LUMMAR-645229 format. One record per residue (C-alpha): x, y, z; residue in three letters. Coordinates in steps of 0.05 Angstrom, whole numbers, plus 5000, padded with zeros to 4 digits. Each point is the difference from the previous one (the first is absolute). Layout:
<pts>
XYZALA/...
</pts>
This chain:
<pts>
566735955897MET/503449794933ALA/505249405020GLU/506250514980HIS/497750445050GLU/499549495061SER/505150075051SER/507449774983PRO/502949445035PRO/505550215049PHE/507149705011ALA/503949905061GLU/507150294984VAL/505549755046LEU/505350594993LEU/507749864994ALA/503149945062ARG/506650325020ARG/504849585055ARG/497550105069GLY/491950164975GLU/494349645010GLU/495549834948SER/494750524982LEU/493649834958VAL/495750534970LEU/493549934956THR/500150354932TYR/494449904944SER/501249674933LEU/498750204931PRO/493249814970PHE/503149744936SER/503949395043THR/496549385030PRO/501750025071ALA/502749304995GLU/506150204961GLY/503350435050TRP/502049525057LEU/507550015000GLY/500750644955ALA/505450515016TYR/497150654999VAL/500650775011LEU/496050265051VAL/498650785027PRO/501850175069LEU/498150635037SER/507250194983SER/503049744933GLY/498949304981SER/501949275014ALA/500749374970THR/496949365023GLY/496949334989TYR/492049834994VAL/499249515053VAL/492050024997GLY/494050204964VAL/492850185029ALA/493950194969ASP/497850485062ARG/503150645018GLU/503150005066PRO/497150315055GLU/502250675024GLY/499850704989GLU/505350074948PHE/500650064923GLN/502549354964VAL/504650244951ARG/501449624931PRO/506749584983ILE/504050504956LEU/503149454955GLU/501749324996VAL/507549894992LEU/504649534963ASP/497749254997ASP/507549825018SER/498350135072ALA/493049735002ARG/498949385047LEU/495149434980SER/493749915047PRO/502949355018GLU/506650325025LEU/496050555040VAL/496249435035GLU/506549675012LEU/503050615031GLY/493850095045ARG/501649275028TRP/507150165012ILE/497950725037ALA/494749535046SER/504849425011GLU/506150315018TYR/497350735034CYS/502850314941ALA/498250694967ASP/495949904936LEU/503850544962ALA/506449705013ALA/497549264978CYS/497550374932LEU/506850364987GLN/504049365015ALA/496449704939MET/502350464950VAL/507250084988PRO/504050675006ALA/499450454939GLY/492849774987ALA/497250525045GLN/503250554970GLU/499350785011GLU/494150324968VAL/501550574949VAL/496150374952THR/499949804925ALA/496950254939TYR/495849734945GLN/496250244934ALA/493049975009VAL/497049524942SER/495650304950SER/494049695028ALA/501250365065ASP/502550724966GLU/495750555024PRO/494150274945ALA/502050524948PRO/500350645020ALA/494150464997GLN/501950424935ALA/501549394965SER/492949745009LEU/496850654971PHE/504549934939GLY/506050475015ALA/505049494971GLU/506949985034GLU/505749694980LEU/503049505049GLU/506150255022PRO/506249554991GLU/500649545064PRO/506350085039SER/505649495003PRO/497849845075LEU/492849824982LEU/502349624934VAL/504449615050LEU/494749915051LEU/495049794947ARG/505749514972ALA/501149655062SER/496649395024ASP/499450225070GLY/501150595049PRO/506750305002LEU/504050355057THR/503450674987THR/505849575008ALA/498149524943GLU/498250664956MET/506250315010GLU/504349354980SER/496250014932ILE/499550734986LEU/506550145024GLY/497750555043GLN/495850075061LYS/492550144979PRO/496950625021SER/495550055061ASP/496350504971SER/498349674934GLU/498049365034LEU/495650435045ALA/496350324939ALA/499349374967LEU/497049765062ILE/495750565004LYS/497649904924GLU/498349265012GLY/505049724956LEU/504249705059VAL/498649715070ARG/504449915056ALA/499549285032ARG/503649745058HIS/504949414989VAL/505149605039LEU/507250264981ALA/505049464989PRO/504350025066ALA/507449945004ARG/499549255005SER/493349904966SER/498349694931ARG/504150164947LYS/497150324934THR/502550364945LEU/496750434952LEU/499949724928ALA/497850224931LEU/494749584962GLN/496550134933PRO/492850204995VAL/495349514957PRO/500750204933GLY/506550364999ALA/504050014934ASP/507750134990VAL/497650354930GLU/495950505033SER/506350365023LEU/503550444952PRO/507049694974LYS/503950585033ARG/497549745070ALA/504949434992SER/500949925080ALA/492750005008GLN/499449454946ARG/505349615033GLU/496949965066ILE/492949894979LEU/501749424955ARG/504449755056GLU/493550055046ILE/495549644946LEU/505549454994ARG/500149785075ARG/494749595034GLN/500750465063GLU/501050775022PRO/507150304986LEU/502250265066PRO/501750834997LEU/506349895033VAL/502249644938ASP/498750624956LEU/502950475045GLU/503750364945LYS/494049994954ARG/494950265051ARG/498250594959ALA/497749554941ALA/496349515045ALA/496750605031ARG/498150254929GLN/496749314980LEU/495750035066VAL/498050714980GLU/498249794929LYS/495549445027GLY/504349394976LEU/502249815065ALA/497950015072ARG/503549915071VAL/498949445041THR/503549765066SER/502649175000ILE/502249655059PRO/507149755010VAL/500049385042LEU/505849895039ARG/501249265010ARG/504249705063PRO/506149584981ALA/499149275003SER/506049615022HIS/496349284991GLY/505149705042VAL/498449234998GLY/494150124948ALA/497549494957SER/493150044954ALA/500049235001ALA/494649645029THR/501949395041VAL/496649325018ARG/496650035070GLN/499749575055THR/493749705018ARG/499550465061HIS/500950634954GLN/494649714958CYS/495049945054ALA/501450715024ALA/498850334930VAL/493949644991ALA/497450205063ALA/501650744992ILE/497949974930ASN/493549775028GLN/499750565045ALA/501050494941ILE/494349694958ASP/495250085065ARG/501250745012ARG/498249955069GLN/505750315033GLY/503149395029GLU/506849925031SER/504949495002ALA/507149925043LEU/504949684959LEU/505449655050HIS/505849794960GLY/507049865025ILE/505650384965THR/500949754934GLY/493449714995SER/498350374932GLY/494550515030LYS/502550534946THR/497849474953GLU/493249955025VAL/498850765003TYR/501850054923LEU/495849434980SER/494250295039ALA/501150684973ILE/500049714930SER/493549745011HIS/497650635030ALA/501650334934LEU/497149434959GLU/493650135033VAL/500550754985GLY/502250275067GLY/506550355026ARG/504049855060ALA/504250375056ILE/506249625033VAL/502750305064LEU/507649845017VAL/503150265062PRO/505050514983GLU/500449934931ILE/505750394985SER/504049445031LEU/497049404965THR/501950154923PRO/499349304984GLN/492849965020THR/498650624953VAL/503949644946GLY/496449365000ARG/493450404993PHE/502550394944GLN/502849444968ALA/493749614990ARG/494550604992PHE/505150474970GLY/497350774993ASP/494049755029ARG/503250095067VAL/500050685040ALA/505350115054VAL/497850425063LEU/504950125059HIS/503450505037SER/507449934966ALA/496850334942LEU/501050684978GLY/493150355017ARG/499450084919GLY/500849354991GLU/495449735054ARG/494150514969LEU/501449754933ASP/498949255024GLU/494350175039TRP/497350334942THR/501049404952ARG/496349605057ALA/494650524996ARG/499150004925ASP/499749274994GLY/506650004960ASP/502749515060ALA/495749415020SER/504849805055ILE/502250435058VAL/506649745038ILE/502250455064GLY/500950175071ALA/494650145052ARG/496650594967SER/498849634939ALA/494249735031VAL/496150644976PHE/501849954926ALA/494750224955PRO/498949364971VAL/492749844972GLU/497349334989ASP/503849725061LEU/500749235003ARG/505649785035LEU/504050385062ILE/507049625019VAL/503550165066ILE/506749714996ASP/503949865069GLU/493750235031GLU/502850005072HIS/505150504984GLU/499750655041ALA/500850484944SER/492949924977TYR/498150415067LYS/500850734986GLN/502850385064ASN/498750724982SER/492750234987THR/494849644975PRO/503449415037ARG/496649454960TYR/501549314992ASN/500549864923ALA/498949245012ARG/493350195036GLU/498250524950ALA/501149504938ALA/495449545039LEU/495050535007ALA/500850234927ARG/498549244979GLY/494249995040ARG/497650674963GLN/501449804928THR/499149215009GLY/507549914985ALA/503649385021ALA/505250165049VAL/506549545012VAL/504350095060LEU/506749644991GLY/505549845049SER/504749425019ALA/499150315071THR/492950305008PRO/498550485050SER/496949765060LEU/493850404982GLU/499049684933SER/500849305023TYR/495650025054LEU/495050314949ALA/500449444952ALA/499449455060ARG/493750375017GLU/497550044926GLY/500750654981ASP/505649784951HIS/500149444957ARG/506449685016LEU/504949744944LEU/506149645011VAL/506749864959LEU/503849625042PRO/505849814952GLU/505550334957ARG/498650064930VAL/507049824982ALA/499349345045GLY/504549885067GLY/498750225061GLY/501150645040LEU/507050095013PRO/503149775067PRO/500850555053VAL/505849985050GLU/500150385062ILE/506350295027ILE/498850185075ASP/504950605002MET/500749945077ARG/503749374994THR/505050244950GLN/507150155019PRO/500450735030TYR/503850264936VAL/494349774954ARG/494650255041ARG/503350694990GLN/500349874930ALA/494050024948LEU/502049314969VAL/499849355035SER/504549464987GLU/494449574972PRO/497450584950LEU/507350124981GLU/501749304980ALA/492849924956ALA/501750664965LEU/506449794981ARG/497649344976ASP/494650404964THR/504850424968LEU/504549454981ASP/494149674963ARG/498150644960GLY/493850125032GLU/497250565026GLN/497750255078ALA/495150485029ILE/502350245071LEU/494550395040LEU/500850535058LEU/494350375006ASN/503250665027ARG/502650574960ARG/506850375013GLY/506649835027TRP/497749975073ALA/493750175033PRO/503350575047PHE/506350275025ILE/501749965075LEU/505150465032CYS/504149465042ARG/500950575055GLU/493350275021CYS/495349454968GLY/497350504953GLU/496849864936ALA/498650504945ILE/493650074985ARG/495550344951CYS/498050735015ALA/493249914988ASP/498049275013CYS/501149635062ASP/504649494965VAL/507749904987SER/502650174933LEU/502649454956THR/507250044982TYR/501749934920HIS/507449944992GLN/500250024921ARG/496950795007GLU/503250105075ASN/493950235025LEU/494149835045LEU/493449974980ARG/493049925033CYS/495849464964HIS/493850365028HIS/500150744976CYS/506149974957GLY/504250475035HIS/507149924989GLU/506750265026ARG/507349904995PRO/503249485049THR/503050375059PRO/507349935018LEU/498350075076VAL/494249935043CYS/495350665009SER/499649795075VAL/506349875034CYS/504550174933HIS/503549284999SER/502449754940GLU/498349265017HIS/493049974951LEU/499049334978HIS/494949664950PRO/496249505038MET/495349474966GLY/500149814932THR/496350194934GLY/500449724929ALA/505650504981GLU/504749715052ARG/497649294979ALA/501550134924GLU/507850195029GLN/500849395041GLU/496949524943VAL/505050414951ARG/505849805052GLU/498449305001PHE/499349924928PHE/503950514964PRO/499549724928ASP/492249915006ALA/495350504964ARG/496150305047LEU/494250535003GLN/496250315057ARG/492850124987MET/496150485049ASP/496650675001ARG/506950364996ASP/502649604938THR/493150064961THR/498850745008ARG/501150104931GLU/494549904954LYS/500549334963GLY/505449775043ALA/496449395034HIS/497849694935GLY/507750154973ARG/502749615062ILE/495249424990LEU/502249954927SER/506749955017ARG/499249455047PHE/495549634950GLU/505250004944ARG/505149755048GLY/504050595007GLU/499550015080LEU/501149425045ASP/497350275068ILE/494250445007LEU/499650295067ILE/494550445030GLY/493850165044THR/493049744987GLN/499350204927MET/504149454980ILE/495649495040ALA/493750014958LYS/497549894932GLY/507549774970LEU/500849404956ASP/507149874976PHE/501649204991PRO/507550045014ARG/498450245072VAL/502149435043THR/501350305068LEU/496050495041VAL/503450265061GLY/496450405055VAL/506050405039LEU/495250175055MET/492549745013ALA/499050435056ASP/500150704972THR/492450055008GLY/498049425050LEU/500550455059HIS/496050614982PHE/494250225049PRO/495449804950ASP/495549375007PHE/500349894925ARG/508149975007ALA/500149175002ALA/495049954940GLU/504650494960GLN/506149705014THR/497649314979PHE/497150284940CYS/506750354981LEU/504349355013LEU/494749524961THR/500250504942GLN/507550094995VAL/500949285008SER/495949854941GLY/505050394958ARG/504849344993ALA/499449394963GLY/495150254950ARG/503549724940GLY/502749254994GLY/505850175040LEU/497049865071GLY/501050495054GLY/501450135075ARG/498850555049VAL/504650205059VAL/496450425058VAL/504150345056GLN/496650195057THR/501150135080PHE/492349785006SER/500649294969ALA/494549725045ASP/494950514985HIS/493649664969TYR/499750494941ALA/507349794981ILE/499049205015GLU/493850084957HIS/503150454943ALA/505549475004ALA/495549414980ARG/496450374945HIS/493949875049ASP/495050564994TYR/493949575033MET/504749875060GLY/501450735007PHE/492850214986TYR/497449545052GLU/505150255054SER/498850784983GLU/492949964994ILE/499049675073GLU/503850585024LEU/495850544971ARG/494349685019ARG/502249975073ARG/501450775000HIS/494550174951GLN/503950234951TYR/498150134921PRO/497149594971PRO/495949855063PHE/498850805010SER/500850564960ARG/505350525018LEU/500750774997ALA/506650385015ASN/498250745016VAL/505650394992LEU/500950715037SER/506350504971THR/501950625019ASP/506750394997GLU/498350175084ASP/500049295030PRO/495850255058PHE/494450194945LEU/500649314966ALA/499449645065GLN/493750445017ARG/496549814937ALA/501749295005ALA/497250005069GLU/494150354981ALA/498049454944PHE/501749485048ALA/495050255057THR/494750064939ALA/501549344973ALA/498949715072GLU/493750335006ALA/497649784934THR/502549305003ARG/495849414980PRO/499249395044GLU/504949584968GLU/505050604984GLY/506850125029ARG/503750664997VAL/507450115024SER/502350625043ASP/503150574958ALA/507549774994ASN/506450264965PRO/499749674928ALA/506749554993ALA/502650544952LEU/498350485049SER/502850664958ARG/499249994929LEU/502250544950ARG/499650535055GLY/493249825025THR/499549575068TYR/495149404997ARG/495549685048PHE/494449414980HIS/493749715028VAL/498249274979GLU/493649744994MET/497849324991PHE/492649774978ALA/496349514963PRO/499550164929ALA/492850245002ALA/501050485049SER/506950364988LEU/498550514952VAL/493850255034ALA/504050025070TRP/505650434963CYS/495050484974ARG/496650095065ASN/506350065034ALA/501950554954TRP/493950315008ALA/500750025071SER/507250285007THR/499750815013PRO/501050294930GLU/506650355021GLU/503449315009PHE/497549784927ARG/505750394958LYS/505649495014GLY/496349355003LEU/500149454945THR/495749365004ILE/503249394967ASP/495449404993VAL/503249334986ASP/507250265010PRO/505849514978LEU/505050435042SER/500150275071LEU/506150404998LEU/
</pts>
């Protein structure tokens, strides 16, 4: 048998997944003409028993699968815009395995919305080499005059790619005839193709006109002035002319196409996100000896290309970003590219500005605050190699970067790197896995490393690099703890203690700036009826509604439900409704009452909803147009303003007593990070922390800027209780609109988990979750603790042993950072 007649290779195609569906992999045959190794990661259209579907090629094989069924061929390879590299397919497999996740969901998470568009039919002229043989009569000498081609065929022949009927209508001025298209297809002059239709938020393209080679204005008659003008214009331009610019001359443009002097093409229109560049400077700085040592170590890892990782532990203000910038410069110099992950990038325009100031247009920005079109275009720039550096939040770890040499995870301890919806991966761990796959160096940076990362560094899994001093000189700002239990009663009811008021007044008198933290949105956490004790709760969640005074409404911060603030209690009809507790909105008003002449701005999710608001607020603060910035945790990280000499924490206890074993670590990190905003210039600084838990070890160590002291205290507690990092944790959540069914499913899984439990495993009973009702569904959970080597297998075994009727509402979250 001739080589070309041998059995073709086969492809395993993972079909596109709708929400709630499990992955489905089917086998299809590949064309003879295409090497099998080039198919991995291709986005394809395949036939089904009814209709067709899209999917990714996730494997190839030389042998036909066993079974009594016909293997059908792949219909078409779709646009490369949605293609994944084999390396990313492999990373998707790793995430699916490591986090008990669905592979289709993992691969879909790697491509931004708009890249996987709807499949539609388009039409393309058959090239001369592919045209059918002449009719039989012509072969025997019966000469026929070739009819004049129709405008539709001329248009398709002049186009450099397939056109949809909508695109043809926009050029011809009328919808093309279905019968004419069918006739052209029957004659073999045109063929139909499946293409990806630009979705509403997809890549933006424009149809444009460009001259054909050899086009000459003088070939047109003098009377065709409009045609001559257009042809002269497109010959003079260095790029195609969009048809929208020829709206009033569309007929003349069409005639140029029909005469073969011009052709229609499509051009991309890139939507670039705005850059505020707060505090950005392109100038390089003289590095400290510790920075130089860290850069040298990272550069060596880049050169070795062995997927090495390093933990960069640097105090606040120690110049970690400058280390990143220098290492990226080296990666570019050796022909590589880089990915930089930052937490909640929309909240850190300073960081983006520094990278763009140093590297210019070589930086692509990916984060959720971008419009869907902007995000797709930035992703496309990274894929096409137009950007050498991708900076973004969690999902930027999947950026389609070739020749990857360096991955940086800034503030690696941040919980926002863990995705809380399917697939529930941790971007830090995915970055480390991608580094191992590609040989890229991976740098984890933080002033307060996670206990997992610091223990790994101590055990040799990461190289430990230390930046122990601030680049601007001087030490960390002194921290004063105000024990609110010892304050006069009136002050205990207020948000600003006497010492903090005095510190603020002194700061303002010197013309300096202050940052005030209260990590709670709204005016008050809830409204209470003083007659019957009823709190107004969300109709869909088991939480109280937060009172927002400025809008005079109650809002659920979990599901977004809103309602006007009632005048009377719905239970006892009393008018004695009272806001209880405090939030950043109330703090703003109280500080204004203390300092009516101060220029104050609140910054939280409520005041930064509008696109670009975050950057505008920080720009005003940088220019000295604001004296006090008050807000939630978004003001605690990544800000570097030399005139900030005072940081005040209005209530350090807000997250300290959550029912979560990580509460102390999260509180320590937040206090350490916000304290580091003070004294970063030459003016010095101070920090005032108000708390009702002054003797808690997390607050005591934060006040001393003592990471090692906190680490030793906390790691001993974790070791004693065998909490992570001394075990791995999985939180299995059962949800249902019926509380009885939610509980039954959780109990069924707990029973299966106990029956399959490894020797060192621990499993809890099925209990109501801390948020026992959310968005209209009741929630029960089961916690599983086991050594790292056995947890995932245990989860899969327990899942398989759970009766199928109970699996629908179950979700497995491996390595959760929140148990709420």
